[in-house]
C-alpha positions, 0 to 999 in steps of 0.5 A: 383334705385329700383330693380324690381322682375321678372314678371312670367306669366302662359302659359297653351297653346301656345296662352296664351304663346303669350299673356303673352309675348306680355303683358310684362312677364319677364318669363313664366311657362308651362308644357309638356304633362306629369309630370306637376301639371295641366294635364288638361291644353292644355300644350305642346308636344315636337314640341310645347315646342321647338317652345315655348322656341325659341319664348320666347328666341328670345324676351328675355323671360325665360321659366320655365317648371313644372315637379312638380308631384310625380313620380312613379318608373316605370316613372323614365326612361321616366322622365330622358329622358324628363329632358335631352330633356328639357336641350337640348331645352334650358329650363331656369329652371324646377320646381320640387316637388318630391325629387327623381326627383330633385336628378335625375335632379341634376345627369343628368343635373346639369347646369339646374336650379331647382326651388322648386315648391309650391307643396313642401310646403316650408313655413318656414326658415328651409324648405327654407334652406333645399332646398338650401342645396339640390341645388335648385336655387329658392323656390316657397313659400307656399301661407301661408307665410307672407311678414314679414317672407320673410323680416326676411329671406332675408339675409339668403336667399341671403347668401344661394344663394336661390331666393324667388318666391311668388304668387301675383294673382290668385286662392288659395288652401284651403290646403297647396299646395301639402298636399291636398288629398281630390280630390284623396280620393273622386274621385281618381284624385290626385292633386299631379299627376296633376289631382285635381278635385277641390273638394274645389269648390263644395257645401257641407252640414255640418253634426253633430252627434256622433261616434259609437265604430268604429269611424263611424258617426251615428245619423247625422243631418244637421247643419244650414248654410248660405253658401254652399261653406264652403271650397272655398277660394277667389282669391288672388290679391295684386295689391294695395300693389304691391310696398310693395312686390317689396321692399321685398327680393322677386325675382319673382312675380308669376301669377296663371292661367295655366287653365285660358284663353289667355284673362285672361293672357293678361289682368292680366299680362299687368296690373302688368307689367304697375304697376311694370314699374310705381313703377320703375319710382317712379310714381305708384298709384293703378288705379281703372280702372286696379282693375276693369279689374282685377275683370272682367278678373276673380274673386271669390272676392279678398283677399290680402291673407296670404302674407299680413296678410288677415283675409278674405281668405275664400269665401263661398258664391260662387266658380266660377267667380263672375264678377263685380257688376254693378247695381240692378234691379229697375223694371221688365215689364212682358209684354215686358219681360224687366228688368230695371237695375239701374247702380252703376258703370260706365260700361254700358252693351253692345251687347255680354256681359255676365250678371248674376242676383242674388237674394236669392236662385236664379241665372240667366245668359244671353248674352246681345242682346241689351241694351238701357241706359237712365238716369242711367237705362239700359233696356234689355230683359231677358229670364225669370222673375227677381225680383226687387232688384236682383243684376246684375253682369257683368261676360263677357265683350266684351270691355275687350276681345277687349283689350286682343286681342290688347295686344296679337297682339303686337310684342315685337320688342326689339332687335336693329340690325345694318345692313350693305349692300355691293355689290360683283359683283352686288350681295347684301350682308347683314351683321347684328350685335347685341349689344350682339355680334351675327353676321349673313351674308346673300347673295343675290341669284343673282346679281342686274341688271343695271336699264334701266330707274328706278334704285332703290334709297338708300332710297328704299333699306333701306325701304325694309331692315327696314321691320322687322315686325313679328320678335323680331328685329328692324333695328336701322341703315342701312348703305350701299356702294351702287354703284347706278343705279341698279334694283332688284325685291322687292321680292329679297331684301325681301328674303335677309332681311328674310335670314339675320334675320333668321341667327340672330335668329339662332345665338341668340338661340344658345347662349341661349342653352347649349354648344353642349359638355354639351348636349353630356355629359348629353346624355352620363350620361343618357345612363349610368344611372342605375335605379331600374329595374325588372331583368329577371325572378325576381318576384315582390311581389304580391298584397294582397286582403283585404276585408271589412266585417260587417257580420260573413257569409261575413267574412267566405266567404272572408276567403274561397275565399283566402283573407288574410286580413279582416277588420271586423266591425259587424253591431249590434244594441245596447241595451239589449244583445249587449255585449253577442252578441259581445262576441259570435261573437268574440268567433266564430272568434277564433274557 
């Protein structure tokens, strides 16, 4: 029997959460409004977080909350309160980057699982063992780790009690996650504070020159380059090799995408779910249709990544969704403003689809209003002239959107319940029992009356009790000691059923939350927590003002203005007398 790893899907919004669960995720990862590495996702406030955890738990899905930013000292108290709050809500685990935050979590909520975020850059065996010694339960490995390395670590990880999680689909960082400071350096938006501006997806010009004596570039000239997105990576997709990863000692397969749409989450999660289930049955082979849909959902061109030893990780030609190549322009009719596209794929554009026409140095997008297909050619109107030979990409598919909606609309009714009905003085009493032992009892608001001419039959009552739509339950058996000859409005039996299922939901959720005494202990520890704080009357060190100066008069002005630190790089043309001028300035500085 193949041991399947967990399928872990992103939930950047409540809608994405529902899509992930309906599509078959075993677990989801999400964030509150603070402390998560995706600050600009929709994320979850306290109310939404409560509802999300309950919704997932009722459907047998785990919830991991990202608390994976670097924490400032003035945030420690807020963080401590947040950790206890997550424990109280029943979160299954937290993902952490900051070692101080991990230590705080271990002190406050030792029962709450801790996962080392990929932001911790754990990329070798000593790093993983360090995490195990720090009481982490799982490590999200850096995307640079290979499957062969993971196989070699397997026994030691099992002995250390440390689970391994790897990314299998989605965006790749140019740098080791957690180590890129470019966004912070050029725009003040730190990736380690959840605000990465994705500078790796911008176009750049590569410059060549020499350095002056201070290390500053001078005499710069542009280097000829074919592609502008020189630090943009392709997207990871290991779908074709999923069986190889399943056979490794990996505990969880992670799909990237908390900034992606619910449609993306539904499509990608459902495809990986089907593949994993087929692998378990021993009947899996990669599907061309699934690979097509993965590309349609979003792609910057795919790579199997460092995980499977790829040499083609970079995608410097473009940095946004590439879509799926479906053909090329055969001809253009300027009179009609109409392009004839020769198809190279089985997909035929339909109304509402998004297309992009690409030719050297030019790109044009449109939404299809009407497409006429005949003899392998599709004719459609374009807002501007397109060149014959231009490649045509499908970047938005209405058919894919419909499939995503169908997936998201599924109800994951997987919990069988046995229902028994009895009557006490004419009042119906419903008892529901789950295989896991939970029990709930609901009592009708009033007694059923003796029927005048149309009494309810057993079959009618059973039919009402089996209507569990919109809940995670499915009625396996409905038994009753029905005396017969009674009547009740359908709404009364419906209310009885709703009360019974609500009671079962409450019982299930209580089992997934920590015991009340453990929650009290965590809150007591929070009250007694001592954190570094500013005592009354204590002054913190004042910040120092540093000034950069490139002329002597600016330097003197900075000194007169009270600056105690100055960076001085005098601007001087090199040539005759350069050395004398430099020595003169140095002498003046020493006066």
